[in-house]
NUSEZA-129993 format. One record per residue: x, y, z of N, C-alpha, C in turn. Coordinates in pm, whole numbers, plus 32768, in hexadecimal, padded with zeros to 4 digits. Atoms other than C-alpha are relative to their C-alpha. Layout:
<rs>
XYZXYZXYZ ...
</rs>
This chain:
<rs>
801F7FA37F93C1A86FD27F647F6D801E8003 80A07FFF7FE8C032701C7FE97FCC80627FAF 803B7F898058C01471677F007FCF7F977F71 801C805D8089BFFB70457DDD7F6380028003 80A080308027BE846FF77E297FB8806E7FFE 80467F748021BE1271557DF97FCB80287F6E 80287FEC809ABD6871D77CD3806C800B7F82 7F8780018043BE0A71D27B7E8039807B7FEA 7FCC7FA38023BE33734C7B7580698031807B 7FBF7FF37FA5BEE0731B7CD980877FAD7FE5 7F7980498063BFC372137C0F807280407FD8 7FCD7FA98082C03172D27B2D803080748031 7FE47F9D7FA7C07273E07C37808B7FEB803C 7F9680547F9DC15672DE7CF4807D7FE47F9E 7F8480238067C213727B7BD1804B80687FCB 7FA57F858029C27573E07B63804480278082 7F9A7FF57F8FC30273EF7CDE80407FBF7FF2 7FE280787FF7C39672D47CD3806E803F7F65 7FA47FE78051C41E73487B66807380658041 7F9B7F587FB8C4B374C27C0680567FA6803A 7F9A7FEE7F77C548743D7D3580657F887FC5 7F7580498028C63A73367C628031803F7FA4 7F9A7FCD8045C665744A7B62806580628042 7FA77F997FCDC6C975417C31805B7FBD8094 7FA580327FB1C77574397D2180807FC27F9A 7F8F803D8054C86373D37BDF806D7FF68053 7F8B7FF37FBCC98974527C9880157F9B8092 801380727FCBC93673427D9F80087F657FA9 7FFB807E8057C8F672437C9D808B7FF97FB3 7F657FF38039CA50729A7BF980617FBF8057 7F6880537FB0CB36724F7D1A7FE07FB4803F 7FE1808F7FD5CA87711E7DA080117FA17F60 7FAC80618063CACE708D7C2A809A80167FDA 7F807FDA7FEDCC1A71307C58802F7F84803A 7FFC80557F72CC3F706C7D9A800B7F537FBD 802A8077802ECBC36F537CD980577F9C7FB5 7F9E803D802DCCA76F3F7BEB80877FAE802F 7F8580087FBFCDD76F607CAF7FC37F588050 7FF1807A7FAECD656E297D7D7FBD7F917FA5 7FED8056806FCD196D597C3780777FD87FBE 7F777FCC8020CE616DA67BAC7FFF7FD17F72 802D801C809BCDD36D177A3E7F7080368006 80697FA78052CCB66D9B796B7FA37F988009 8074805B7FEACB756CF679EF7FBF7FD07F63 806480308045CAA56C3778FF7F607FE87FE7 809E80107FADC96B6BD779B87FEC804F8053 802D7FA37F69C8C36CDF7A9C7F7D7FE7802B 80847FDD7FEBC7876CC57B4A7FEE806D8043 802A7F737FB2C6C56DE87BC57F7F7FD1806E 8010801E7FC6C61D6D8B7CE37FA08078801B 805E7F9B7FC3C4C56E567D17800480747F8C 7FA67F968080C5126F0A7BBE7F9E80778011 801F7F937FF3C3F8700C7BF27FE3802F7F61 800D7FB9806DC3B470F67AC480747FFB7F7F 7F8C8017806BC50270847A3C8094805D7FDF 7F957FA88003C5F471CE7A6280617FA88039 7F61802B7FB7C71470D67B42800E7FB17F5A 7FEA8051806BC6B96FD77A1B807D804D7F7D 7FDB7FAD8054C6F570BD791B80B28033800C 7FC97FB97FBFC82F715B79E880857F747FD8 7FAA80A87FF6C8CF6FE479E880237FE67F8F 7FE5802C8097C8B46FA9786E807480777FD6 7FA87FA1801DC91470E6783980D980078017 7F6880027FB4CA6B70DC7929804D7F677FD1 7FAA808A8042CAC56F4078B87FBC7F9C7FAB 8046800B808DCA5A6F4F774C80297F4C7FDD 7FD5808D8016CAD36DCC77477FBA7FAD802F 803E80587F80C9D96D5278397F857FEE7FBB 80AA80008004C8696CBA78337FE3802B8079 804E7FDD7F77C7836D5179457F8E7FE08009 806A80358008C69E6C9679B67FB3806B8056 80567F927F82C5976D927A747F6E7FA08021 8061803F7FBFC4B86CED7B667F83805B807F 806F7FC07FE4C3506D977BC07F8E7FC98003 8050805B7FFAC23C6D3A7C3F7F7480337FEE 80577F7F804AC1756E557BA47FF97FD67F5E 7FED7FDA8091C0E36E347A248028807F7FFF 80077F908024C0C76FA47A3580AF802D7FFC 7F9E7FC37FE7C2126FDB7AAA80627FA17FB5 7F9C803B805CC2C06EE779AC7FE580277F82 80187F73808EC20D6FBA7893807A80507FE8 7FA17F77802AC2B570DF78D580917FD4800D 7F5280268012C422700B791380017FFE7F52 7FE280638094C3D96F7677B07FFE80AD7FB7 803A7F56805FC37871037721808880468013 7F847FB67FAEC4A4719077F7809B7FC07FAD 7FA680438050C59F708A77567FF880307F5D 80127FFD8097C51B70A975FF803180AD7FE4 7FDD7F547FE8C53472437616807F80028027 7F6F80087FE7C6A27218769480407F877FCD 7F97805A807AC7247114757A7FFF7F7D804F 7FCF80997FA0C7466FF676907FA27F8E7FF0 8074808B7FFDC60E6EF7765080427F9C7FD1 7FCD80728026C6E26DFA75B280507FC1806A 7FB380327FB8C7A06DE676C87FB07FE480BE 806E80247FB5C6736DD777A47F817F928018 802F80528000C5D86CE378347F7D7FE18074 80527FFE7F88C4726CF278FF7FB27F8F801E 807080997F90C3CA6C077A0D7FB680268063 80627FE77FB6C28D6C0B7A8B80117FBE808F 7FE380327F8EC2DB6B987BF680138036806D 7FE37FC87F7BC2E36BAB7D6080687FD38026 7F6A7FDA7FBBC40E6BDB7E1A7FC87F80807B 8035803A7F8FC33A6B0F7F2D7FCA7F847FCB 803380798020C2E469F47E4080587F967F8C 7F9E806F8059C3B469227D128018805D7F9E 7FDB7FE38063C4566A2D7C7F807F7FD77FCB 7F808041803BC59F69927C4580027F867F97 8036807B8079C4FB686F7B5D803F7FE87F8E 7FE07FED805EC52969217A5480A5803D7FB1 7F737F9C8002C69269AD7A6A80597F907FC2 7F808033800AC7E3693879DE803F7FF18074 7F95801A7F9DC8E368937AA88058804A801D 7F677FB77FFCCA04695D7B397FF1809C7FD3 803F7F857FE6C97B6AA17B79809E80478018 7F987FC57FD0CA8F6BCC7B73801480468062 80397F997FBEC9F26CC07C0B7F5E8013800C 80967FC97FD5C8AA6CEA7CDE7FFC808E8044 7FF27F837FF2C8236E2F7CFD7F5180088052 807B80157FC0C7126E867E0C800780A7802E 7FF57F507FAFC6D470217E207F6F8006801E 80737FB47FA2C5C1709F7F367F8B7F5F7FC6 8078808A8037C5226F057EC37FE77FBC809D 8007807E7FBDC5B16E337FD87FA980098077 804380117F6FC4DD6EC1812A7F6A7FCD7FBD 808380487FF4C3A26E5C80647FDC7F618015 800480887FF2C3E76CFE80707FCF7F9C8065 803180047F5DC33A6C43816C80417FAD8049 7F9880567FBFC44E6B3681AC8077804A7FCD 7F827FC28032C5A26C24816880677F6F8002 7F9F80797FC0C6736AE6821C7FF87FAE7F7D 8025805B8040C5E869F58120800880367F58 7FCF7FA18086C61A6B077FE780A8800D7FED 7F5A7FCF8042C7896B34801C802B7F678012 7FB880907FE6C7D369B080687FFF7FE67F3B 8008804480A5C72969777EE0807D805A7FB8 7FB87FCA8040C7F76AA07E6D805E7FC28003 7F82801A7FB2C9306A407F31801D7F777F63 7FD780868046C91A68CB7E507FDF801A7F65 80357FF2805AC87869637D2D809D80617FC2 7F9B7FD48043C9CF6A1E7CF880807F9B7FCE 7F908062802CCB0C697B7C5E806C80528069 7F927FBD7FA0CC4B69977D508052807C7FBC 7FE77F578013CCC66B0C7D4C7FA280227FCD 80717F9D8027CB646B7D7CF27FFA80428054 80087F9E7F9BCADA6CA67DC27F9280127FF4 80C07FE47FC9C9A16D277E49800E80968017 80167F4F7FB5C9646EB27E797FA180048014 808A7FE47F7AC8636EF67F7B7FFB80B07FD9 80117F557FE7C7EB70917F5C7F94800D805D 805C80007F98C72A710480807FD5808A801E 800C7F6C7FE7C693725180FE801F7FE1808C 801F7FFA7F89C71272B082657FD880348041 80677F957FA7C616739E82E5804C80797FEC 7FB97F898002C700749E82E47FCC80A07FAB 803B7FD48075C64575AE82377FF380898047 7FE87F857FD8C667773C824A7FCB805A7FA3 806B7F94807AC585785481AA805A806A8002 7FBC7F5B7FF7C62A79A9814B7FAD803E7F9B 7FD67FD57F53C5C87AA081B17F8C7F7A8048 803680467FCAC51B79EF82C17F74800F8041 80A77FCA7FE5C3BF7A9382D87FAB7FDF7F7F 804C80158092C3997A14815E7FCD80747FC6 80237F9D8043C3657B8A81047F51801C8046 809F7FE28003C2197BAF81C38032804580AE 7FF87FC47F6EC2A27C7A83347FF47FA58056 7FF6804B7F99C2747B3983E980707FC38051 7F5480277FB7C3BD7B3384AF7FEE7F258013 7FBB80857FF9C44279A784B77F797F997F9F 8086804F803EC2F6793483DF80817F6D7FB4 7FBA80548035C412786F832080297F7E806D 7FA9803C7F88C4A277BD84797F767FB68005 807480397FDDC32B777A84C47FD27F7B7FC1 804A8060803BC2AA76B583A780857F6D7FE5 7F9D807F801CC40375EA83837FD17F9980B1 7FFC802F7F71C3CD759085067F397F9F802B 809A80268032C22E753384A67FF37FAC7FC9 8009804A8055C271749E83AE80517F508053 7FB2805D7FCCC39373A484717FB17FCF8097 803E803B7FA5C28A735985797FA37F9F7FD2 8026805B8047C1DA72D1848880267FA07F95 7FA580768062C2EC71D283F38009804A7F7C 7F9F7FF0807CC35A72B482CD8041804C7FFE 7FC880658029C42472A08224800E7F7B803E 7FDE808A7FC1C46A712E82568065801E7FEB 7F858008800AC5D171008298802E7F868054 7FA880837FE1C6896FBB82D780BD8038800A 7F8980218010C7E96F74831A80177F687FE2 7FBE807A8054C8736E4B825B80617FD38041 7F73801B8008C9AE6E4782DB800E7F698056 7FF4809C7F9BC9956CEB83F67F837FD37FAD 807B8062804CC86D6C548306807E7FCB7F8C 7FDC804F807DC9756C6E81CF80737FAE8058 7FAB804D7FB1CAA26BF882B77FC17F82801D 802180787FF2C9CC6AD983407FCE7F917FCE 801F80348063C9816A7A81F8805D7FB37FBF 7F6D803B8020CAD16A248182804D80617FB6 7FB67FAB8080CB336B4880CC807380368056 7F6D7F9F7FEFCCAF6BD980EB805B80217FBC 7FF37FBC7FB5CD256CC380E27F67804C7FF3 807E7FC97FF3CBE46DA98140800C808A8008 7F8B7F6E7FF3CC436F1D80EE7F6280678005 807B7F9E7FEBCB247040816F801F80877FEB 7FF47F637FECCB3271BC81147F9E80487FDE 80677FC78000CA6072D78121801E80697F87 80017F7F8050C9CB73B4801F7FB080487FF6 803C7F9D8000C90E74EC7FD37FAC800F7F79 805C7FE08051C7C4750E7F047FE180AE802B 802D7F607FD0C77C76A27EB27F79802F7FAD 80807FB2804DC62377417E26801480577FF2 800C7F5D7FDFC5FA789D7DEB7F8980237F76 806A7FE28058C4CE79527D75803A80497F93 7F8B7FA3805BC5E67A2D7C9B7FCA7FA47F72 801A80368073C57D79387B8B7FA47FB47FD4 8074803E801EC45678877AF57FE47F718032 802480957FC1C473772C7B5A800C7FFA8086 7FC47FEE7F6BC523779F7C9A7F5D80298054 80567FC87FDBC3DF78697CEA7F767F878002 8083805E7FFEC2CE776D7C6F80447F6B805F 7FF380767FC9C37576517D2A7FF8803080A6 80167FA87F5BC37777457E807F517FFB8006 80A580037FD7C205774C7E317F997F737FFE 804080537FFFC1C076007DF5801C7FAA8086 7FBF80197F8CC28875A27F257F9F803C806E 805E7F8B7FA0C1A3768B7FF27F927FC37FFF 80C48049801EC05D75FB7F4F80097F678039 800E80A27FC0C0A774907FC08018801E8098 7FD380097F68C13874EC81117F7E8053806B 80607FAC7FAEC00A75E8817A7F7D7FA48028 8076804F7FC3BF0C74D581C980417FD2808C 7F85803D7F56C02C743E82C4801A807E8041 7FFF7F9D7F9CC0337589835B7F6F8030804D 807B7FE07FA7BECA75C883B580237F968085 801E80517F98BE91757C851E80978031806E 7F757FFF7FADC01075A885778034808C7FE4 7FE57F5A7FEBC027771D85437F9E806A7FFF 80857FC47FF1BF28784A859B800680517F95 805A7FD780B1BE5678F784838044804E7FE9 7F9C7F8C8035BF507A32847580737FC57FAE 7F8D8030806CC05D792883FD7FD07FD37FA6 8057803A8065BF67787083347FF380637F99 80237F6D807EBF0779C8828E807D802A7FE0 7F8D7FDB8028C0717A248246804A7F937FAB 7FE9805B804CC0C478DA81BD7FA180217F6D 80687FE38076BF8E791880C2803480857FB2 7FCE7FA98036C0277A7B806380817FEB7FEB 7FA880088038C17F79FC801D7FF17F8E7F82 7FEF80488051C0EF78F57F487FB580357F8E 802D7FB0805FC03279EA7EAC804C80447F97 7F807F868022C16D7AD07E5F80327F997FB4 7F75806E807CC23679917DC97F8E80027F70 80767FFE806DC0F779617CEA7FF180817FA7 7FF57F868064C1107AB77C67806E80417FD3 7F6C7FD2801BC2797AE07C488052805E8032 7FB87FA07FCAC2B97BE47D2980417FD080A9 7FC680447FABC35F7ADA7E33809C801C7FD2 7F53802E7FECC4EA7AEE7EA480357FB08051 7FD680857FA9C4C379C17F81804E7FA67FCB 7FAF80A38042C5B678AE7F7B80017FAB8050 800D806C7FC2C5C97774801280C77F8A7FF3 7F9780508027C6FA76AE806D7FF67F96805B 8043804B7FB6C6F1754180DA80917F9B800C 7FA0806F802CC7D97436811B7FEF7F687FE8 7FF080828045C83672DF805A806D7FA98047 7F8A805A7FC8C8F371B680EB80017F967F83 7FCB806A8063C9B770C17FEA80347F958039 7FA1805A7FEBCA276F71803380217FD07F8A 7F8C80628082CB4A6EBB7F357FF77F898061 7FE4807C7FB9CB2A6D4A7FB37FFF7FBA7F9E 7FDC804D804BCBE26C4C7F1F7FFB7F638018 7FFA80847FDECBA96AE37F0B808D7FB88007 7F9A8014804FCCE36A577F2180397F917FC3 7FDD806A8065CDBE698E7E4180277FA0804E 7FE580AB7FEFCDD667FC7E5E80C880348021 7FAB7FF97FD6CEFC67DA7F4480547F847FA2 7FB580638064D01067177E69800A7F658061 
</rs>
């Protein structure tokens, strides 16, 4: 992510935002794991978390599939430190192995053969050559193994639409301005998964929801608007930008009632069994 090059305090806020996104999106992770479990047919023993970030997904996988070894890959030392801390706090560190590796590099070198489940949550679009990575994952999976991909869809709605600022339609203008700047990054991996050889490939929609009614939701919304604020400059008029700043202040002081809903897409792709 481009934010990773910023100052340490900024890194800490980014890591916090990623943690909150995963925790508040627990229902999305749970649904994806349900789908993966059904597609696998047997309990996975070897799982790879591709672009594991701060480890919320890794911990969820280790809790759900308690007999599995989860190999968590990330290119950031800081992210892996937080992942180890999260794994220890959740009591699953014995089932987790962290790997410092770039998904555009030799990430597969230290992994065991015959992976049962590969997991790529909001990470595949960051890869320089996704087609190559998908081929690598395909061959690393055992026949019958499963790849799960989760991405944003770009469908975002704020309630109330003015973010409590009396600037009608402010939320819609935020979404449109960010989209014009290519954020959030979205991708439809169905064709790429098909052409790699996965079959079947199933895609479903899910929803992410965060509300300022909870402390975590309020902090998530504050951080999200903080990171997006720089992208909004130059694309919105001064009154709208002032309203965004006011909404951030209200979130910071704990007096906001704003909520956001955003779409997620989940792909579950199976490497076909070897034909008899």
